[in-house]
DSSP file (Angstrom, degrees, kcal/mol; ACC not computed):
  #  RESIDUE AA STRUCTURE BP1 BP2  ACC     N-H-->O    O-->H-N    N-H-->O    O-->H-N    TCO  KAPPA ALPHA  PHI   PSI    X-CA   Y-CA   Z-CA
    1    1 A V              0   0    0      0, 0.0     2,-0.4     0, 0.0    24,-0.2   0.000 360.0 360.0 360.0 132.3   -5.3   -5.0   -9.8
    2    2 A Q  E     -A   24   0A   0     22,-2.7    22,-2.2   104,-0.1     2,-0.5  -0.941 360.0-158.9-115.8 139.8   -1.6   -4.3  -10.6
    3    3 A L  E     -A   23   0A   0     -2,-0.4     2,-0.6   104,-0.4   106,-0.6  -0.974   2.9-166.5-121.3 126.6   -0.1   -0.8  -10.5
    4    4 A Q  E     -A   22   0A   0     18,-2.5    18,-2.5    -2,-0.5     2,-0.3  -0.943  11.2-167.1-116.5 112.1    3.1    0.1  -12.3
    5    5 A A  E     +A   21   0A   0     -2,-0.6     2,-0.3    16,-0.2    16,-0.2  -0.686  13.9 158.9 -99.9 151.1    4.7    3.4  -11.4
    6    6 A S  E     +A   20   0A   0     14,-2.3    14,-2.8    -2,-0.3   105,-0.1  -0.975  34.8  73.0-157.2 165.9    7.4    5.2  -13.2
    7    7 A G        +     0   0    0     -2,-0.3    11,-0.4     1,-0.2   104,-0.1   0.396  56.4 132.0 109.6  -3.0    8.9    8.6  -13.6
    8    8 A G        +     0   0    0     12,-0.1     2,-0.3     9,-0.1   105,-0.2  -0.126  23.1 121.4 -72.0 177.3   10.8    9.3  -10.4
    9    9 A G  E     -d  113   0B   0    103,-1.2   105,-2.8   102,-0.1     2,-0.5  -0.987  58.8 -51.5 161.2-165.7   14.3   10.6  -10.2
   10   10 A L  E     +d  114   0B   0     -2,-0.3     2,-0.3   103,-0.2   105,-0.2  -0.896  52.3 163.8-107.8 130.7   16.7   13.4   -9.0
   11   11 A V  E     -d  115   0B   0    103,-2.6   105,-2.5    -2,-0.5     2,-0.1  -0.984  35.5-110.1-144.4 152.8   15.9   17.0   -9.8
   12   12 A Q  E >   -d  116   0B   0     -2,-0.3     3,-2.3   103,-0.2    72,-0.2  -0.475  52.2 -80.6 -79.6 155.6   17.1   20.4   -8.6
   13   13 A A  T 3  S+     0   0    0    103,-2.5    72,-0.2     1,-0.3    -1,-0.1  -0.278 120.6  29.3 -54.2 136.5   14.8   22.6   -6.5
   14   14 A G  T 3  S+     0   0    0     70,-3.1    69,-0.6     1,-0.3    -1,-0.3   0.259  99.7 115.1  93.1 -11.4   12.5   24.4   -8.8
   15   15 A G    <   -     0   0    0     -3,-2.3    69,-2.3    69,-0.2     2,-0.3  -0.071  58.1-121.5 -83.3-173.9   12.5   21.7  -11.4
   16   16 A S        +     0   0    0     66,-0.2     2,-0.3    67,-0.2    66,-0.2  -0.934  21.7 178.4-133.1 152.3    9.7   19.4  -12.6
   17   17 A L  E     - B   0  81A   0     64,-2.1    64,-3.3    -2,-0.3     2,-0.5  -0.977  16.1-146.3-144.4 154.7    9.0   15.7  -12.8
   18   18 A R  E     - B   0  80A   0    -11,-0.4     2,-0.3    -2,-0.3    62,-0.2  -0.987  11.2-158.9-126.6 125.9    6.1   13.7  -14.0
   19   19 A L  E     - B   0  79A   0     60,-2.5    60,-2.4    -2,-0.5     2,-0.4  -0.768   6.6-162.3 -98.7 145.7    5.0   10.4  -12.4
   20   20 A S  E     -AB   6  78A   0    -14,-2.8   -14,-2.3    -2,-0.3     2,-0.4  -0.955   7.9-171.7-126.4 147.4    2.9    7.8  -14.2
   21   21 A C  E     -AB   5  77A   0     56,-1.9    56,-2.4    -2,-0.4     2,-0.5  -0.931   6.6-163.8-141.5 115.5    1.0    4.9  -12.8
   22   22 A A  E     -AB   4  76A   0    -18,-2.5   -18,-2.5    -2,-0.4     2,-0.4  -0.856   8.2-152.8-102.8 130.8   -0.6    2.3  -15.1
   23   23 A A  E     +A    3   0A   0     52,-3.2     2,-0.3    -2,-0.5   -20,-0.2  -0.799  17.3 171.8-102.7 142.7   -3.3    0.0  -13.8
   24   24 A S  E     +A    2   0A   0    -22,-2.2   -22,-2.7    -2,-0.4     2,-0.4  -0.937  42.0  38.0-141.9 165.6   -4.0   -3.4  -15.1
   25   25 A G  S    S+     0   0    0     -2,-0.3     2,-2.4   -24,-0.2     3,-0.2  -0.791 116.0   7.8  97.4-138.5   -6.2   -6.3  -14.1
   26   26 A S  S >  S+     0   0    0     -2,-0.4     3,-1.8     1,-0.2     4,-0.1  -0.378  73.1 155.4 -80.9  63.0   -9.7   -5.8  -12.6
   27   27 A I  G >   +     0   0    0     -2,-2.4     3,-1.7     1,-0.3    -1,-0.2   0.688  59.0  74.9 -68.4 -18.0   -9.7   -2.1  -13.3
   28   28 A F  G 3  S+     0   0    0      1,-0.3    -1,-0.3    -3,-0.2    -2,-0.1   0.730  90.4  60.3 -65.5 -18.9  -13.5   -2.0  -13.3
   29   29 A S  G <  S+     0   0    0     -3,-1.8    70,-3.2    69,-0.1    71,-0.4   0.487  85.5 102.2 -86.2  -1.9  -13.3   -2.3   -9.6
   30   30 A I  E <   +E   98   0B   0     -3,-1.7     3,-0.1    68,-0.3    22,-0.0  -0.634  37.5 169.3 -88.6 137.7  -11.3    0.9   -9.2
   31   31 A N  E     +     0   0B   0     66,-3.5     2,-0.2     1,-0.4    -1,-0.2   0.685  65.8  15.1-102.2 -85.8  -12.8    4.2   -8.0
   32   32 A A  E     -     0   0B   0     65,-0.5    65,-3.2    19,-0.2    -1,-0.4  -0.623  61.1-166.0 -93.6 150.8  -10.1    6.7   -7.2
   33   33 A M  E     +EF  96  50B   0     17,-2.6    17,-3.0    -2,-0.2     2,-0.3  -0.967  26.0 128.0-128.0 150.4   -6.5    6.6   -8.2
   34   34 A G  E     -EF  95  49B   0     61,-2.7    61,-2.9    -2,-0.3     2,-0.4  -0.933  45.7 -82.5-172.8-163.7   -3.7    8.8   -6.8
   35   35 A W  E     -EF  94  48B   0     13,-3.2    12,-3.0    -2,-0.3    13,-1.6  -0.979  24.4-176.2-132.1 137.8   -0.4    9.2   -5.2
   36   36 A Y  E     -EF  93  46B   0     57,-2.8    57,-3.0    -2,-0.4     2,-0.3  -0.830  12.1-156.9-118.4 163.8    0.9    9.0   -1.7
   37   37 A R  E     -EF  92  45B   0      8,-2.4     8,-2.8    -2,-0.3     2,-0.4  -0.987   8.1-163.4-142.0 155.9    4.4    9.7   -0.4
   38   38 A Q  E     -E   91   0B   0     53,-2.1    53,-2.5    -2,-0.3     6,-0.2  -0.957   5.8-163.5-141.8 120.5    6.5    8.8    2.5
   39   39 A A    >   -     0   0    0      4,-0.4     3,-2.3    -2,-0.4    51,-0.1  -0.651  45.9 -76.0 -95.5 157.4    9.7   10.5    3.6
   40   40 A P  T 3  S+     0   0    0      0, 0.0    -1,-0.1     0, 0.0     3,-0.1  -0.289 119.0   8.1 -55.2 128.9   12.2    8.9    6.0
   41   41 A G  T 3  S+     0   0    0      1,-0.3     2,-0.3    -3,-0.1    -3,-0.0   0.512 113.3  99.0  79.3   4.3   10.9    9.1    9.5
   42   42 A K  S <  S-     0   0    0     -3,-2.3    -1,-0.3     1,-0.0     2,-0.1  -0.818  75.0-103.8-121.9 162.1    7.5   10.3    8.5
   43   43 A E        -     0   0    0     -2,-0.3    -4,-0.4     1,-0.1     2,-0.2  -0.438  45.0 -93.3 -79.2 156.6    4.1    8.7    7.9
   44   44 A R        -     0   0    0     -6,-0.2     2,-0.3    -2,-0.1    -6,-0.2  -0.490  50.1-168.9 -67.3 137.2    2.7    8.1    4.5
   45   45 A E  E     -F   37   0B   0     -8,-2.8    -8,-2.4    -2,-0.2     2,-0.3  -0.948  26.1-104.7-132.8 151.9    0.6   11.0    3.3
   46   46 A L  E     +F   36   0B   0     -2,-0.3   -10,-0.3   -10,-0.2     3,-0.1  -0.541  31.8 176.2 -70.5 133.9   -1.8   11.6    0.5
   47   47 A V  E     -     0   0B   0    -12,-3.0    12,-2.5     1,-0.4     2,-0.3   0.808  63.8 -26.8-100.0 -55.8   -0.4   13.8   -2.2
   48   48 A A  E     -FG  35  58B   0    -13,-1.6   -13,-3.2    10,-0.2    -1,-0.4  -0.982  56.4-173.7-160.7 150.4   -3.2   13.9   -4.8
   49   49 A A  E     -FG  34  57B   0      8,-2.1     8,-2.0    -2,-0.3     2,-0.4  -0.989   6.1-162.0-148.1 154.0   -6.1   11.7   -5.9
   50   50 A M  E     -FG  33  56B   0    -17,-3.0   -17,-2.6    -2,-0.3     6,-0.2  -0.996  13.5-141.4-140.1 132.4   -8.6   11.7   -8.7
   51   51 A S    >   -     0   0    0      4,-2.4     3,-1.6    -2,-0.4   -19,-0.2  -0.361  34.2-103.8 -83.4 169.2  -11.9    9.8   -8.8
   52   52 A T  T 3  S+     0   0    0      1,-0.3    -1,-0.1   -21,-0.1   -20,-0.1   0.779 123.9  58.7 -62.7 -24.7  -13.3    8.2  -12.0
   53   53 A G  T 3  S-     0   0    0      2,-0.1    -1,-0.3     1,-0.0   -21,-0.0   0.561 121.2-108.5 -81.4  -8.1  -15.7   11.2  -12.1
   54   54 A G    <   +     0   0    0     -3,-1.6     2,-0.2     1,-0.3    -2,-0.1   0.399  68.9 142.0 100.1  -3.1  -12.8   13.6  -12.2
   55   55 A S        -     0   0    0      1,-0.0    -4,-2.4    -5,-0.0    -1,-0.3  -0.494  35.0-154.2 -73.3 145.0  -13.0   15.1   -8.8
   56   56 A T  E     -G   50   0B   0     -6,-0.2     2,-0.4    -2,-0.2    -6,-0.2  -0.820  16.1-165.6-123.3 158.0   -9.6   15.8   -7.3
   57   57 A K  E     -G   49   0B   0     -8,-2.0    -8,-2.1    -2,-0.3     2,-0.3  -0.994  11.3-173.7-142.3 135.5   -8.0   16.2   -3.9
   58   58 A Y  E     -G   48   0B   0     -2,-0.4   -10,-0.2   -10,-0.2     2,-0.2  -0.948  29.9-111.3-130.1 149.1   -4.6   17.6   -3.0
   59   59 A A    >>  -     0   0    0    -12,-2.5     3,-1.7    -2,-0.3     4,-0.9  -0.543  34.7-120.8 -68.4 144.5   -2.4   17.9    0.0
   60   60 A D  G >4 S+     0   0    0      1,-0.3     3,-0.5    -2,-0.2    -1,-0.1   0.844 110.3  62.8 -57.1 -33.6   -2.2   21.6    1.0
   61   61 A S  G 34 S+     0   0    0      1,-0.2    -1,-0.3     3,-0.0   -14,-0.0   0.655 110.4  36.7 -69.7 -15.3    1.6   21.4    0.6
   62   62 A V  G X> S+     0   0    0     -3,-1.7     4,-2.4   -15,-0.2     3,-2.3   0.473  81.5 126.2-116.4  -4.5    1.4   20.7   -3.1
   63   63 A K  T << S+     0   0    0     -4,-0.9     4,-0.1    -3,-0.5    -3,-0.0  -0.305  80.9  16.7 -58.6 134.4   -1.6   22.8   -4.2
   64   64 A G  T 34 S+     0   0    0      2,-0.4    -1,-0.3     1,-0.1     3,-0.1   0.277 126.1  58.4  86.4 -11.8   -0.7   25.1   -7.0
   65   65 A R  T <4 S+     0   0    0     -3,-2.3    17,-2.0     1,-0.2     2,-0.3   0.696  98.7  51.9-116.4 -36.1    2.4   23.1   -7.8
   66   66 A F  E  <  -C   81   0A   0     -4,-2.4    -2,-0.4    15,-0.2     2,-0.4  -0.809  60.0-167.1-108.2 146.6    1.2   19.5   -8.5
   67   67 A T  E     -C   80   0A   0     13,-2.5    13,-3.0    -2,-0.3     2,-0.4  -0.989   6.2-155.6-134.5 126.6   -1.4   18.4  -10.9
   68   68 A I  E     +C   79   0A   0     -2,-0.4     2,-0.3    11,-0.2    11,-0.2  -0.817  18.6 172.4 -99.0 139.9   -3.0   15.0  -11.1
   69   69 A S  E     -C   78   0A   0      9,-2.0     9,-3.0    -2,-0.4     2,-0.4  -0.938  16.0-149.4-141.7 164.6   -4.6   13.8  -14.3
   70   70 A R  E     -C   77   0A   0     -2,-0.3     2,-0.7     7,-0.2     7,-0.2  -0.996   9.8-159.1-143.7 132.4   -6.0   10.6  -15.5
   71   71 A D  E >>> -C   76   0A   0      5,-3.2     5,-2.0    -2,-0.4     4,-0.7  -0.894  11.1-173.8-108.8  97.8   -6.3    8.9  -18.9
   72   72 A N  T 345S+     0   0    0     -2,-0.7     3,-0.3     1,-0.2    -1,-0.1   0.824  82.3  59.6 -64.6 -30.9   -9.1    6.4  -18.5
   73   73 A A  T 345S+     0   0    0      1,-0.2    -1,-0.2    -3,-0.1    -2,-0.0   0.838 115.9  34.2 -65.8 -31.8   -8.5    4.9  -21.9
   74   74 A K  T <45S-     0   0    0     -3,-0.7    -1,-0.2     2,-0.2   -51,-0.2   0.407 104.6-128.5-100.9  -0.5   -5.0    4.0  -20.9
   75   75 A N  T  <5 +     0   0    0     -4,-0.7   -52,-3.2    -3,-0.3     2,-0.4   0.899  65.8 134.3  52.9  42.5   -5.9    3.3  -17.2
   76   76 A T  E   < -BC  22  71A   0     -5,-2.0    -5,-3.2   -54,-0.2     2,-0.4  -0.961  44.0-159.6-128.8 139.2   -3.1    5.6  -16.3
   77   77 A V  E     -BC  21  70A   0    -56,-2.4   -56,-1.9    -2,-0.4     2,-0.3  -0.937  12.7-158.9-116.5 143.4   -2.9    8.4  -13.8
   78   78 A Y  E     -BC  20  69A   0     -9,-3.0    -9,-2.0    -2,-0.4     2,-0.5  -0.879  10.9-157.9-121.3 150.3   -0.2   11.1  -13.9
   79   79 A L  E     -BC  19  68A   0    -60,-2.4   -60,-2.5    -2,-0.3     2,-0.6  -0.921   8.9-161.9-128.3 107.1    1.2   13.4  -11.4
   80   80 A Q  E     -BC  18  67A   0    -13,-3.0   -13,-2.5    -2,-0.5     2,-0.6  -0.793  10.2-165.9 -87.8 120.3    2.9   16.5  -12.8
   81   81 A M  E     +BC  17  66A   0    -64,-3.3   -64,-2.1    -2,-0.6     2,-0.3  -0.931  11.5 173.4-115.4 114.2    5.1   18.0  -10.2
   82   82 A N        +     0   0    0    -17,-2.0   -66,-0.2    -2,-0.6   -67,-0.2  -0.736  59.3  23.3-114.2 164.1    6.4   21.6  -10.8
   83   83 A S  S    S-     0   0    0    -69,-0.6    -1,-0.2    -2,-0.3   -67,-0.2   0.904  84.8-160.3  48.8  48.4    8.3   24.0   -8.6
   84   84 A L        -     0   0    0    -69,-2.3   -70,-3.1    -3,-0.3   -69,-0.2  -0.259   7.1-157.9 -65.1 146.0    9.7   21.0   -6.7
   85   85 A K    >   -     0   0    0    -72,-0.2     3,-2.3   -71,-0.1     4,-0.3  -0.845  31.1-110.6-120.7 156.2   11.1   21.7   -3.2
   86   86 A P  G >  S+     0   0    0      0, 0.0     3,-1.8     0, 0.0    29,-0.3   0.839 117.4  63.5 -54.7 -32.3   13.6   19.7   -1.1
   87   87 A E  G 3  S+     0   0    0      1,-0.3   -48,-0.0    27,-0.1    -3,-0.0   0.566  88.8  69.2 -72.8  -5.9   10.7   18.8    1.2
   88   88 A D  G <  S+     0   0    0     -3,-2.3    -1,-0.3     2,-0.0     2,-0.2   0.541  71.2 119.8 -82.6  -7.9    9.0   17.0   -1.6
   89   89 A T    <   +     0   0    0     -3,-1.8     2,-0.3    -4,-0.3    25,-0.2  -0.411  41.4 109.1 -61.3 123.6   11.8   14.4   -1.4
   90   90 A A  E    S- H   0 113B   0     23,-2.0    23,-2.7    -2,-0.2     2,-0.6  -0.973  74.8 -80.1-176.2 172.4   10.1   11.0   -0.6
   91   91 A F  E     -EH  38 112B   0    -53,-2.5   -53,-2.1    -2,-0.3     2,-0.5  -0.874  47.8-147.8 -91.5 124.4    9.1    7.7   -1.9
   92   92 A Y  E     -EH  37 111B   0     19,-3.2    19,-2.4    -2,-0.6     2,-0.4  -0.825  11.4-162.9-102.3 129.6    6.0    8.1   -4.0
   93   93 A Y  E     -E   36   0B   0    -57,-3.0   -57,-2.8    -2,-0.5     2,-0.3  -0.915  14.8-134.1-114.7 133.9    3.4    5.3   -4.1
   94   94 A C  E     -E   35   0B   0     -2,-0.4    14,-2.4   -59,-0.2     2,-0.4  -0.648  28.4-167.0 -80.3 141.7    0.7    4.9   -6.6
   95   95 A N  E     -EI  34 107B   0    -61,-2.9   -61,-2.7    -2,-0.3     2,-0.4  -0.977  16.3-168.2-134.0 143.7   -2.7    4.0   -5.0
   96   96 A A  E     -EI  33 106B   0     10,-2.1    10,-2.9    -2,-0.4   -63,-0.2  -0.990  12.8-151.9-131.7 126.1   -6.0    2.7   -6.3
   97   97 A A  E     -     0   0B   0    -65,-3.2   -66,-3.5    -2,-0.4   -65,-0.5  -0.841  20.4-125.7 -98.4 126.4   -9.1    2.8   -4.1
   98   98 A P  E     -E   30   0B   0      0, 0.0   -68,-0.3     0, 0.0   -66,-0.2  -0.263  14.3-123.6 -66.9 155.5  -11.7    0.1   -4.9
   99   99 A S  S    S+     0   0    0    -70,-3.2   -69,-0.1   -68,-0.1   -70,-0.1   0.844 103.5  70.9 -65.4 -33.0  -15.3    1.1   -5.5
  100  100 A D  S >  S-     0   0    0    -71,-0.4     3,-2.1     1,-0.1    -1,-0.1  -0.773  76.0-156.9 -85.3 109.3  -16.2   -1.2   -2.7
  101  101 A P  T 3  S+     0   0    0      0, 0.0    -1,-0.1     0, 0.0     4,-0.1   0.655  87.4  68.3 -64.9 -13.5  -15.0    0.5    0.5
  102  102 A S  T 3  S+     0   0    0      2,-0.1     2,-0.2    -3,-0.0    -3,-0.0   0.613  88.5  83.0 -79.4 -10.4  -14.8   -2.7    2.4
  103  103 A E  S <  S-     0   0    0     -3,-2.1     2,-0.1     1,-0.1     0, 0.0  -0.588  88.2-103.5 -92.7 156.4  -11.9   -3.9    0.2
  104  104 A D        -     0   0    0     -2,-0.2    -1,-0.1     1,-0.1    -4,-0.1  -0.403  37.9-104.9 -74.6 152.1   -8.3   -3.0    0.7
  105  105 A D        -     0   0    0     -8,-0.1     2,-0.4    -2,-0.1    -8,-0.2  -0.321  30.9-121.6 -68.2 158.3   -6.6   -0.4   -1.4
  106  106 A Y  E     -I   96   0B   0    -10,-2.9   -10,-2.1  -104,-0.0     2,-0.4  -0.827  26.9-160.4-101.7 145.6   -4.2   -1.4   -4.1
  107  107 A W  E     -I   95   0B   0     -2,-0.4  -104,-0.4   -12,-0.2   -12,-0.2  -0.974   8.6-142.5-130.0 140.6   -0.6   -0.1   -4.1
  108  108 A G        -     0   0    0    -14,-2.4  -104,-0.2    -2,-0.4     3,-0.1  -0.310  38.1 -98.5 -85.8 179.8    2.2    0.1   -6.6
  109  109 A Q        -     0   0    0   -106,-0.6  -105,-0.1     1,-0.1   -16,-0.1   0.626  61.8-127.1 -80.1 -12.9    5.8   -0.5   -5.9
  110  110 A G        -     0   0    0      1,-0.1     2,-0.3   -19,-0.0   -17,-0.2   0.076  12.8-125.2  88.6 159.2    6.7    3.2   -5.5
  111  111 A T  E     - H   0  92B   0    -19,-2.4   -19,-3.2  -105,-0.1     2,-0.4  -0.995  20.7-117.5-146.2 140.4    9.2    5.5   -7.1
  112  112 A Q  E     - H   0  91B   0     -2,-0.3  -103,-1.2   -21,-0.2     2,-0.5  -0.608  22.7-170.1 -84.3 132.6   11.9    7.7   -5.5
  113  113 A V  E     -dH   9  90B   0    -23,-2.7   -23,-2.0    -2,-0.4     2,-0.5  -0.989   6.3-176.9-118.8 122.8   11.7   11.4   -5.9
  114  114 A T  E     -d   10   0B   0   -105,-2.8  -103,-2.6    -2,-0.5     2,-0.6  -0.981   6.9-167.7-124.8 124.2   14.7   13.4   -4.7
  115  115 A V  E     -d   11   0B   0     -2,-0.5     2,-0.3   -29,-0.3  -103,-0.2  -0.946  11.0-153.6-113.9 118.2   14.9   17.2   -4.9
  116  116 A S  E      d   12   0B   0   -105,-2.5  -103,-2.5    -2,-0.6    -2,-0.0  -0.632 360.0 360.0 -91.9 148.9   18.3   18.7   -4.3
  117  117 A S              0   0    0     -2,-0.3    -1,-0.1  -105,-0.2  -105,-0.1   0.445 360.0 360.0 -90.5 360.0   18.7   22.2   -2.9
């Protein structure tokens, strides 16, 4: 499975960005897709994820501001980020979790999101 992420950039606080992640390859093996982020000096953390069944999970820090969606026909997951804050600044990684939990997750190359105050 290959994951191609796009959509990061520089935005002022209060602004919006939308990230996209397109999956290709053995996509039938994918269960959930989502986004993680890692800020300098911090551990990577889950931002949002969505299963093939449509259930979602969000980090408490982004609830009400970020929305994850998925276009199964395009094998693409989106992260709409509104009301961005400087603390949202991080490298955002696309993630795909295999249906077989014994297999490793797939990771995209990441995209930088920078929110200026």
